[in-house]
C-alpha positions as CSV (number, residue, x, y, z in Angstrom):
1,M,32.6,35.8,78.3
2,K,32.9,34.6,82.0
3,I,30.1,36.9,83.0
4,L,27.9,35.5,80.2
5,Y,28.9,32.0,81.1
6,N,28.0,32.5,84.8
7,F,24.7,34.2,83.9
8,S,23.8,31.2,81.7
9,M,24.5,28.8,84.6
10,F,22.3,31.0,86.9
11,L,19.5,31.0,84.3
12,F,19.8,27.3,83.7
13,S,19.4,26.6,87.5
14,I,16.2,28.7,87.5
15,I,14.7,27.0,84.5
16,V,15.3,23.4,85.7
17,S,13.9,24.3,89.1
18,L,10.8,25.6,87.5
19,L,10.4,22.6,85.2
20,Q,11.3,19.9,87.7
21,N,7.7,18.6,88.0
22,S,7.3,18.3,84.3
23,R,9.5,15.2,83.9
24,P,10.9,12.6,86.3
25,K,14.5,13.0,85.0
26,I,14.4,16.8,85.5
27,K,13.1,16.3,89.1
28,Q,15.9,13.8,89.7
29,F,18.4,16.4,88.3
30,V,17.2,19.1,90.8
31,Q,16.4,17.0,93.9
32,G,19.6,14.9,93.7
33,R,21.7,18.1,93.9
34,K,20.0,19.5,97.1
35,T,21.9,17.3,99.6
36,V,25.4,17.1,97.9
37,L,27.2,19.1,100.5
38,E,25.6,17.2,103.4
39,Q,26.7,13.9,101.7
40,I,30.2,15.1,101.3
41,Q,30.4,16.3,105.0
42,A,29.0,13.0,106.3
43,F,31.6,11.1,104.1
44,K,34.5,13.2,105.2
45,A,33.5,12.8,108.9
46,Q,33.7,9.0,108.4
47,F,36.8,8.8,106.2
48,Q,40.0,10.7,106.7
49,E,42.0,9.2,103.9
50,D,43.1,11.1,100.7
51,L,40.6,11.0,97.9
52,A,40.5,11.3,94.1
53,W,37.5,13.0,92.5
54,F,36.3,11.9,89.0
55,H,33.7,13.9,87.2
56,V,31.8,12.2,84.3
57,A,28.9,13.3,82.2
58,S,26.9,10.0,82.3
59,L,27.2,6.3,82.1
60,G,29.4,6.1,79.0
61,E,32.0,8.3,80.5
62,Y,31.8,6.5,83.8
63,E,32.6,3.2,82.0
64,Q,35.5,5.1,80.3
65,S,36.8,6.1,83.8
66,R,36.6,2.7,85.4
67,P,40.0,1.4,84.2
68,V,41.7,4.5,85.5
69,I,39.8,4.2,88.8
70,L,40.9,0.6,89.2
71,Q,44.5,1.3,88.2
72,L,44.6,4.2,90.7
73,K,43.2,2.0,93.5
74,K,45.7,-0.7,92.6
75,E,48.6,1.8,93.0
76,K,47.1,3.6,96.0
77,P,44.8,1.1,97.8
78,T,43.9,3.5,100.7
79,L,42.8,6.2,98.4
80,K,39.0,6.9,98.4
81,I,37.2,7.5,95.1
82,V,34.4,10.0,94.6
83,V,32.6,10.2,91.3
84,S,30.2,13.0,90.4
85,F,27.7,12.9,87.6
86,F,25.9,15.5,85.5
87,S,23.2,13.1,84.2
88,P,20.5,11.5,86.4
89,S,20.4,8.4,84.1
90,G,24.1,7.8,84.6
91,Y,24.0,8.4,88.4
92,E,21.0,6.2,89.0
93,H,22.4,3.3,87.0
94,V,25.8,3.3,88.7
95,K,24.2,3.7,92.1
96,R,22.3,0.5,91.5
97,K,25.3,-1.4,90.1
98,N,28.2,0.0,92.1
99,K,30.3,-2.9,93.3
100,G,32.4,-1.0,95.8
101,E,35.0,0.4,93.5
102,V,33.6,3.9,94.1
103,D,33.3,5.1,97.7
104,L,30.9,8.1,97.1
105,L,28.6,8.8,94.2
106,L,27.3,12.4,93.8
107,Y,25.4,14.7,91.5
108,L,27.6,17.7,90.5
109,P,25.9,20.9,91.5
110,I,25.3,23.4,88.7
111,D,28.5,25.2,87.7
112,T,28.3,28.5,89.6
113,P,31.3,30.0,91.3
114,K,29.6,29.6,94.7
115,N,28.7,26.0,94.1
116,A,32.2,25.1,92.9
117,R,33.9,26.8,95.8
118,K,31.7,25.1,98.4
119,F,32.0,21.7,96.7
120,L,35.8,21.7,96.5
121,I,36.4,23.3,100.0
122,N,34.3,20.5,101.5
123,L,35.6,17.7,99.3
124,K,39.3,18.6,99.4
125,P,40.4,16.0,96.7
126,K,44.1,15.2,96.3
127,Y,43.5,14.6,92.5
128,A,40.8,15.7,90.2
129,F,40.0,14.0,86.9
130,F,37.6,14.9,84.1
131,V,36.7,12.4,81.4
132,K,36.7,13.2,77.7
133,Y,34.5,16.3,77.9
134,D,31.8,17.9,80.2
135,L,34.3,20.5,81.3
136,W,32.7,22.9,83.8
137,A,34.6,26.2,83.9
138,N,34.0,27.2,87.5
139,Y,34.9,23.9,89.0
140,I,38.1,23.8,86.9
141,F,39.1,27.3,87.8
142,E,38.4,26.8,91.5
143,A,40.4,23.5,91.5
144,K,43.3,25.4,90.0
145,K,42.9,28.2,92.5
146,Q,43.0,25.6,95.4
147,R,46.0,24.0,93.8
148,I,44.3,20.6,93.3
149,P,46.1,18.7,90.5
150,L,43.8,18.5,87.5
151,Y,43.8,15.9,84.7
152,L,41.7,15.3,81.6
153,F,41.9,11.9,80.0
154,S,40.4,10.2,76.9
155,A,40.2,13.6,75.3
156,A,39.4,13.7,71.6
157,M,39.9,17.2,70.2
158,R,38.5,18.4,66.9
159,E,39.1,21.5,64.8
160,D,35.4,22.5,65.0
161,Q,35.4,22.7,68.8
162,V,35.1,26.1,70.5
163,Y,38.6,25.9,72.0
164,F,40.2,26.3,68.5
165,Q,38.0,29.2,67.3
166,V,39.0,32.9,67.2
167,F,36.5,33.7,70.0
168,G,37.4,30.7,72.1
169,G,39.8,32.4,74.6
170,F,37.7,31.8,77.6
171,F,37.3,28.1,76.7
172,R,41.1,27.8,76.0
173,R,41.6,29.0,79.5
174,I,39.7,25.9,80.7
175,L,42.0,23.6,78.9
176,R,45.1,25.4,80.0
177,S,44.0,25.0,83.6
178,F,44.7,21.2,83.5
179,D,48.1,20.0,84.8
180,H,48.0,17.4,82.0
181,I,45.7,16.3,79.2
182,F,45.8,12.6,78.0
183,T,44.4,12.2,74.5
184,Q,42.9,9.5,72.4
185,N,44.9,10.3,69.3
186,E,47.8,12.2,67.9
187,R,45.6,14.7,66.1
188,S,44.4,15.9,69.5
189,I,48.0,16.5,70.5
190,D,48.6,18.6,67.3
191,L,45.6,20.7,68.0
192,L,46.6,21.3,71.6
193,H,50.0,22.3,70.6
194,Q,48.5,24.9,68.2
195,I,47.0,26.7,71.2
196,N,50.2,26.4,73.2
197,I,49.3,23.6,75.5
198,A,52.4,21.5,75.9
199,E,51.4,19.3,78.9
200,C,49.6,16.6,76.9
201,T,50.3,13.0,76.0
202,H,48.7,10.5,73.6
203,T,47.8,7.6,75.8
204,G,44.7,6.3,73.8
205,D,41.1,5.6,74.7
206,T,40.6,4.0,78.1
207,R,37.5,2.3,76.7
208,F,39.7,-0.3,75.2
209,D,40.8,-1.3,78.7
210,R,37.3,-1.4,79.9
211,V,35.8,-3.5,77.1
212,T,38.6,-6.0,77.4
213,Q,37.8,-6.4,81.1
214,I,34.2,-7.0,80.2
215,S,34.9,-9.4,77.4
216,S,37.3,-11.5,79.4
217,S,34.6,-12.5,81.8
218,P,31.1,-11.8,80.3
219,K,28.0,-12.7,82.2
220,R,26.4,-15.9,80.9
221,Y,22.7,-16.2,80.1
222,P,21.4,-19.7,79.9
223,D,18.1,-18.6,78.2
224,I,20.1,-16.7,75.5
225,E,22.4,-19.7,75.0
226,L,19.3,-21.9,74.4
227,F,18.1,-19.4,71.8
228,C,21.5,-19.3,70.1
229,E,22.2,-23.1,70.1
230,G,23.7,-24.2,66.8
231,K,22.9,-21.0,64.9
232,K,24.9,-18.1,63.6
233,I,23.9,-15.0,65.6
234,I,23.8,-11.3,64.6
235,V,23.4,-8.9,67.5
236,L,22.0,-5.5,66.7
237,G,22.9,-3.3,69.7
238,S,21.6,0.1,70.8
239,V,19.5,0.4,67.6
240,W,17.0,3.1,66.7
241,E,14.2,3.4,64.1
242,E,16.7,4.5,61.4
243,D,18.9,1.5,62.0
244,L,16.0,-1.0,61.9
245,S,14.6,0.6,58.7
246,I,17.5,-1.0,56.8
247,W,17.8,-4.1,58.9
248,I,14.2,-5.4,58.9
249,P,14.1,-5.9,55.1
250,W,17.4,-7.8,55.3
251,I,16.2,-9.9,58.3
252,N,13.0,-10.8,56.4
253,N,15.1,-12.1,53.5
254,S,17.9,-13.8,55.5
255,Q,18.7,-17.4,55.8
256,G,20.7,-19.3,58.4
257,Y,20.9,-16.5,61.0
258,K,19.2,-15.7,64.3
259,F,19.0,-12.1,65.6
260,I,19.2,-10.5,69.0
261,I,17.9,-6.9,68.8
262,A,18.6,-4.6,71.7
263,P,16.9,-1.2,71.2
264,H,18.6,1.9,72.7
265,D,15.3,3.0,74.2
266,I,13.1,0.3,75.7
267,D,9.7,1.3,74.3
268,Q,7.3,-1.7,74.3
269,A,4.9,-0.1,71.7
270,K,7.8,0.4,69.3
271,I,9.1,-3.1,69.8
272,D,5.7,-4.4,69.0
273,I,5.6,-2.4,65.8
274,W,9.0,-3.7,64.7
275,A,8.1,-7.2,65.6
276,N,5.0,-6.9,63.4
277,Q,7.2,-5.8,60.5
278,I,9.4,-8.9,60.8
279,T,8.2,-12.0,59.0
280,L,10.3,-14.3,61.0
281,V,9.2,-15.7,64.4
282,S,10.0,-13.1,67.1
283,D,9.5,-12.6,70.8
284,K,10.6,-10.4,73.7
285,L,13.0,-11.7,76.4
286,S,10.5,-10.5,79.0
287,S,7.8,-12.9,77.7
288,Q,9.9,-15.8,79.0
289,S,8.6,-18.0,76.2
290,P,8.9,-21.7,76.8
291,I,9.8,-22.1,73.1
292,L,12.7,-19.6,73.1
293,K,14.8,-22.1,71.0
294,N,12.2,-22.0,68.2
295,I,12.1,-18.3,67.6
296,D,14.4,-16.4,65.1
297,V,14.4,-12.9,66.4
298,L,14.8,-12.0,70.1
299,F,14.1,-8.5,71.4
300,I,16.0,-7.5,74.5
301,D,13.5,-5.3,76.4
302,N,15.7,-4.5,79.4
303,I,18.9,-2.5,80.1
304,G,22.3,-3.8,81.2
305,M,22.8,-7.0,79.2
306,L,24.2,-5.7,75.9
307,S,27.9,-5.7,76.6
308,S,27.8,-9.4,77.4
309,L,25.4,-10.4,74.6
310,Y,28.0,-9.7,72.0
311,Q,29.8,-12.9,73.2
312,Y,27.2,-14.8,71.3
313,A,27.5,-12.9,68.0
314,Q,29.2,-13.8,64.7
315,I,28.6,-10.3,63.5
316,A,27.5,-7.2,65.4
317,Y,25.8,-4.0,64.3
318,V,25.9,-0.9,66.6
319,G,23.2,1.7,66.2
320,G,23.0,5.5,66.5
321,A,25.1,6.7,63.6
322,F,22.1,7.8,61.6
323,G,20.8,9.9,64.5
324,K,22.3,11.5,67.7
325,G,25.6,9.6,67.5
326,L,27.2,6.2,67.2
327,H,27.1,4.0,70.3
328,N,29.9,2.0,71.7
329,I,31.5,-0.1,68.9
330,L,34.4,-1.2,71.1
331,E,32.3,-3.5,73.2
332,P,31.7,-6.0,70.3
333,L,35.1,-5.5,68.8
334,A,36.6,-6.8,72.1
335,Y,35.0,-10.2,71.2
336,G,37.0,-10.3,68.0
337,I,34.0,-10.1,65.6
338,P,33.2,-7.9,62.6
339,V,31.3,-4.7,63.6
340,L,29.0,-2.7,61.3
341,F,27.4,0.7,61.8
342,G,25.5,3.3,59.9
343,E,27.0,6.1,57.9
344,L,28.3,8.8,60.3
345,R,27.0,12.3,60.0
346,K,30.0,13.7,61.9
347,P,32.9,11.2,61.5
348,N,35.3,13.4,63.5
349,K,33.3,12.9,66.6
350,F,33.9,9.2,66.6
351,P,37.6,8.6,65.9
352,E,37.3,4.9,67.0
353,A,35.0,4.3,63.9
354,K,37.6,5.5,61.4
355,I,40.4,3.6,63.3
356,S,38.3,0.4,63.2
357,I,37.6,0.8,59.5
358,D,41.3,1.4,58.8
359,Y,42.2,-1.8,60.6
360,G,39.7,-3.7,58.5
361,A,37.6,-4.6,61.6
362,S,34.5,-2.6,60.8
363,G,32.3,-1.4,58.0
364,S,29.9,1.5,57.5
365,V,26.6,1.0,55.7
366,K,24.3,3.8,54.5
367,D,21.4,1.9,53.1
368,I,19.9,-1.6,52.4
369,E,22.0,-2.0,49.3
370,E,25.3,-1.4,51.1
371,L,24.1,-3.7,53.9
372,N,23.4,-6.4,51.3
373,T,26.8,-6.0,49.8
374,T,28.7,-6.1,53.1
375,M,26.8,-9.0,54.5
376,T,27.4,-11.0,51.3
377,A,31.1,-10.2,51.5
378,L,31.2,-11.5,55.1
379,E,29.9,-14.8,54.0
380,D,33.4,-15.5,52.5
381,P,35.1,-17.5,55.3
382,D,38.5,-16.0,54.5
383,L,37.3,-12.4,54.6
384,Y,35.4,-13.2,57.8
385,E,38.4,-14.6,59.5
386,K,40.6,-11.7,58.4
387,T,38.1,-9.2,59.8
388,C,37.9,-11.1,63.1
389,K,41.7,-11.0,63.4
390,A,41.7,-7.3,62.6
391,A,39.2,-6.7,65.4
392,S,41.3,-8.6,67.9
393,L,44.5,-6.8,66.8
394,L,42.8,-3.4,67.1
395,V,41.9,-4.0,70.7
396,K,45.2,-5.6,71.6
397,E,47.3,-2.8,70.2
398,N,45.3,-0.1,72.1
399,L,45.4,-1.6,75.6
400,G,47.2,0.0,78.5
401,S,45.9,3.5,78.5
402,A,44.9,3.5,82.1
403,K,48.3,2.3,83.3
404,K,50.0,5.0,81.3
405,I,47.8,7.7,82.7
406,I,48.2,6.7,86.3
407,E,52.0,6.3,85.9
408,K,52.2,9.9,84.7
409,V,49.9,11.2,87.4
410,L,51.8,9.6,90.2
411,S,55.2,10.6,88.8
412,K,54.4,14.3,89.3
């Protein structure tokens, strides 16, 4: 299996190199990896302090890592932080927004034995952290070989993952290489015990820490506040075509609400199509309309505002469940409001959805009829208040994951 894995990495590197001029993201993926060793060498020449290396897949996993990074920096202020990314979109976004909590941002070179060896020999991290998934075998095996302490956090294991299959021996070896695994839930602990991994602890999902940090001091938007003034607001966040297909009919028949719609992909042509389907007065934020207060539906046609926009909502809906996967429902829950989302195709992949439903903080809707029923129910002041309290309780009871992780790491 290792030979097959390494061949697949070699083949992948050739394919992306050949295709790099076909799409900007692929070109970023290839070109961004060409100078990684030089970046590391220049950094190490400038800084002699110990460093911790965090690897994340993309932006979502980086946000998940931030509470752990901040807690580690709090406990070890002189420690340098290096974060590597697989995804160009995650790397480019964080590069623009980095506020100094990360000392070096890198692309992770493709996972070949040679790349892993050179990367880690040059980087020499004191600690190595992987977040949730995106576990690259050669980097993990090489770190183990070099006796670099290895940790995986916010892990959410499922029975259908390759680690728990009959043919999954190679992949189980990846998990067994970690010095400790910190999981989101107790079910993950049970599954790890089944494959004889004892070094694991249920510490929860670090996203609860992160969304609480964001909600405690959200960015204010005067234009949005003018739009919202005196009205009940529903925020539809990270929505796709499938989500709006059930929401647009409801919006057209609604009374007493205003709507903020933040599509997952900013496609001006699609936004225009959706706006034409909506019978209420709508506009895009980019139009900077002087009558913003007089419109009913505001499309957010930029990236980076959503996590703070939920502060204005009475109810939130988070998209993605009907398609590739549910987006972050913890962001709106942190504001203590009811959160709705579509019917999940693979519920086990999103344990936070089931947890939030069990608390009574969220609801799943599969079609316009269920949306009507749920929204009518939330018009009841007592039920609405109960749901808001459930959301606040859910977040409060799941805080502290980052602190638990770093306490365990530094105790070893």
